[in-house]
C-alpha positions as CSV (number, residue, x, y, z in Angstrom):
1,M,-7.7,-13.6,-14.2
2,S,-6.5,-10.0,-13.5
3,V,-6.3,-7.3,-10.8
4,R,-5.8,-4.4,-11.1
5,V,-3.6,-2.4,-8.2
6,G,-3.3,1.5,-7.4
7,L,0.1,2.6,-5.8
8,V,-0.1,6.0,-4.3
9,D,3.0,6.9,-4.3
10,S,6.5,8.9,-5.8
11,G,6.4,7.0,-9.1
12,L,7.3,4.3,-11.2
13,G,10.8,3.5,-13.1
14,P,10.7,1.9,-17.0
15,E,11.4,-1.1,-15.9
16,H,8.2,-1.3,-13.8
17,R,6.3,0.4,-16.2
18,A,7.2,-2.5,-18.6
19,A,6.3,-5.3,-16.4
20,A,2.2,-4.3,-16.2
21,A,0.1,-1.7,-17.4
22,V,0.8,1.4,-15.7
23,H,-1.4,4.7,-15.9
24,I,-0.3,7.7,-14.8
25,P,-2.9,10.2,-14.2
26,A,-2.7,13.3,-17.0
27,Q,-0.6,16.7,-16.9
28,G,-2.4,18.5,-14.2
29,A,-4.8,15.9,-12.2
30,L,-2.2,15.8,-9.6
31,M,0.4,17.2,-10.7
32,P,3.0,17.1,-13.7
33,V,4.5,13.4,-13.6
34,R,8.0,13.5,-13.4
35,P,10.8,11.2,-12.9
36,D,11.0,8.6,-9.9
37,A,13.4,10.9,-7.8
38,S,13.4,9.1,-4.6
39,G,12.8,4.9,-6.3
40,H,10.6,4.7,-3.5
41,G,7.5,4.1,-5.8
42,S,10.1,1.8,-8.1
43,D,10.3,-0.4,-5.2
44,M,7.0,-0.8,-3.9
45,A,5.9,-2.0,-6.9
46,R,8.7,-4.2,-7.3
47,I,7.5,-6.0,-4.3
48,I,3.8,-5.7,-5.0
49,L,4.6,-7.2,-8.5
50,A,7.1,-9.9,-6.7
51,Q,4.1,-11.4,-4.8
52,A,1.4,-10.6,-7.5
53,P,3.2,-10.7,-11.1
54,E,-0.4,-11.1,-13.0
55,A,-1.3,-7.1,-11.1
56,E,-1.9,-4.3,-13.3
57,L,-0.6,-1.4,-11.7
58,V,-2.2,2.1,-11.9
59,L,0.1,4.9,-10.3
60,A,-1.1,8.0,-8.9
61,Q,2.1,10.2,-8.4
62,V,2.1,12.2,-5.2
63,F,5.3,13.1,-4.1
64,D,7.5,16.1,-5.6
65,G,11.1,16.2,-6.6
66,E,11.6,16.9,-3.0
67,G,9.6,14.0,-1.4
68,A,7.1,16.1,0.1
69,T,3.2,15.8,-0.6
70,S,0.3,16.5,1.7
71,P,-3.2,15.3,2.7
72,A,-4.9,16.5,-0.1
73,R,-2.7,15.2,-2.6
74,V,-2.8,11.5,-1.3
75,A,-6.7,12.0,-1.4
76,A,-6.7,12.5,-4.7
77,G,-4.4,10.5,-5.9
78,L,-6.7,7.7,-4.0
79,E,-9.6,9.0,-5.5
80,W,-8.2,8.7,-9.0
81,C,-7.2,5.5,-8.2
82,V,-10.6,4.0,-7.4
83,E,-12.0,5.9,-10.8
84,Q,-9.1,3.5,-12.7
85,G,-11.0,0.4,-11.5
86,A,-8.4,-0.6,-8.7
87,Q,-9.7,-3.4,-6.1
88,V,-6.3,-3.3,-4.4
89,I,-4.2,-0.1,-3.4
90,A,-1.1,0.5,-1.8
91,L,-0.3,3.2,0.8
92,C,3.5,3.1,1.1
93,L,3.2,6.2,3.7
94,G,2.6,7.6,6.6
95,L,1.3,11.1,7.5
96,R,0.9,12.3,11.2
97,R,-1.7,14.9,10.8
98,D,-5.2,13.3,10.5
99,E,-6.9,15.3,7.6
100,P,-10.9,15.5,7.4
101,V,-9.8,15.5,2.8
102,L,-8.0,12.3,3.5
103,R,-10.1,10.2,5.9
104,A,-13.3,11.1,3.6
105,A,-11.6,10.0,0.6
106,S,-10.5,6.7,2.7
107,A,-13.6,6.3,4.1
108,R,-15.5,6.5,0.1
109,A,-12.7,3.6,-1.2
110,A,-13.3,1.4,1.5
111,A,-17.0,1.8,1.0
112,A,-17.2,0.8,-2.2
113,G,-15.3,-2.4,-1.0
114,V,-11.6,-1.3,-2.0
115,D,-8.5,-3.1,0.2
116,L,-6.7,-0.3,1.0
117,I,-3.4,-1.4,3.2
118,A,-1.3,1.1,4.7
119,S,2.0,1.3,6.4
120,A,2.0,2.1,10.2
121,A,4.7,2.9,12.3
122,A,6.1,0.6,15.0
123,R,6.2,3.0,17.5
124,G,5.1,6.3,18.6
125,A,2.0,8.2,17.0
126,P,-0.5,7.0,15.2
127,V,-0.3,7.9,11.1
128,Y,-2.4,8.3,8.4
129,P,-4.2,6.6,6.7
130,A,-3.5,3.3,8.3
131,A,-5.0,4.8,11.5
132,Y,-8.4,5.2,9.7
133,E,-11.3,2.3,9.9
134,G,-11.8,0.3,6.9
135,V,-7.5,0.7,6.2
136,I,-5.0,-2.5,6.9
137,S,-2.6,-1.1,8.4
138,V,1.0,-3.0,8.3
139,C,3.9,-2.9,10.2
140,G,7.1,-4.3,9.7
141,D,7.4,-7.4,11.4
142,A,11.0,-9.0,12.1
143,R,9.4,-12.4,12.2
144,C,8.4,-12.8,8.5
145,A,9.7,-13.8,5.9
146,P,8.8,-12.7,2.3
147,G,5.0,-14.0,1.6
148,E,4.6,-14.0,5.4
149,V,2.1,-12.3,7.3
150,S,1.9,-11.9,11.1
151,A,-1.6,-11.3,13.0
152,L,-0.7,-8.5,15.7
153,G,-4.6,-7.4,16.3
154,G,-4.2,-4.2,16.1
155,V,-1.5,-2.9,18.3
156,P,0.8,-1.5,17.1
157,A,-1.0,-2.7,13.4
158,E,-3.0,-4.9,12.6
159,F,-1.0,-6.8,10.1
160,G,2.6,-6.9,10.2
161,A,4.8,-8.5,7.2
162,C,9.1,-8.6,5.9
163,H,9.8,-5.1,6.3
164,V,13.7,-5.8,4.6
165,W,13.6,-6.2,0.6
166,G,17.0,-5.7,-0.8
167,P,18.2,-2.4,0.2
168,R,15.2,-0.9,0.8
169,R,13.4,-1.6,4.5
170,G,10.5,-0.2,6.5
171,A,7.1,-0.4,6.9
172,S,6.4,0.9,3.3
173,C,7.8,-2.2,2.1
174,A,6.1,-4.1,4.3
175,A,2.6,-2.8,3.3
176,A,3.8,-3.6,0.0
177,S,4.6,-7.0,0.4
178,V,0.5,-7.2,2.0
179,T,-0.7,-5.3,-0.8
180,G,0.6,-8.2,-3.4
181,L,-0.4,-10.6,-1.2
182,V,-3.8,-9.7,-1.2
183,A,-3.5,-8.8,-5.0
184,A,-2.6,-12.3,-5.7
185,W,-5.5,-13.7,-3.6
186,R,-7.8,-11.1,-5.5
187,A,-6.3,-12.3,-8.3
188,R,-7.1,-15.7,-8.1
189,G,-11.3,-14.9,-7.5
190,R,-11.8,-14.8,-4.3
191,S,-14.1,-12.9,-2.6
192,G,-15.0,-12.1,0.7
193,Q,-12.5,-9.8,3.7
194,A,-9.1,-9.2,3.1
195,R,-8.5,-9.2,6.9
196,A,-10.0,-12.7,6.9
197,Y,-7.9,-13.8,4.3
198,L,-4.7,-12.6,6.4
199,T,-5.6,-13.2,10.0
200,G,-6.2,-16.8,8.3
201,M,-2.8,-17.4,6.5
202,A,-1.1,-16.2,9.4
203,A,2.4,-17.4,10.5
204,Y,2.8,-15.6,13.7
205,H,-0.2,-14.1,16.1
206,G,0.3,-11.7,18.5
207,R,2.9,-9.2,19.2
208,E,6.8,-9.7,18.4
209,H,9.1,-9.6,21.5
210,R,12.4,-8.9,21.5
211,T,15.2,-10.3,24.3
């Protein structure tokens, strides 16, 4: 069965629009639609579709041409994806400020049963929306190959995943990978808690220790 996946990011390249049904907010809903200047959103889509080729993407373009966004814009993109019927939403980004508008949008989406998956920092201060209750936080874990996850117990995130996909690397890649895994699981008609599914399939438990 098909699963609809929301992607709140920088944009999407033509090749990815052909690979899945992609919906972009009408001009003025968030901002005028722009080319994916950074290529970040296109790379996140590639990672998600590698794990879940049956996914139908809905894209909320929230970054401007300079790579800047705001909590209000991310919140608007998140809510738009929910309105479009997204069952899983990838927020492969992290904002430093805890803003009420983003906290409220995340809480509403989680309460509606949407699987929210966001990038978390492996070191340093918390980032948002990953730090919110109800959001599945993901950081990079060097132990994980593509398709694998680690259960970290909440420090520095709930889960870790492969963070190197071609030239792109970082927590955003790990979040996209987990999004794809959850989407593929949902596409198989699975119900229940995504957290329980990820914990059950985890290849590693506990934090990564470097020597």
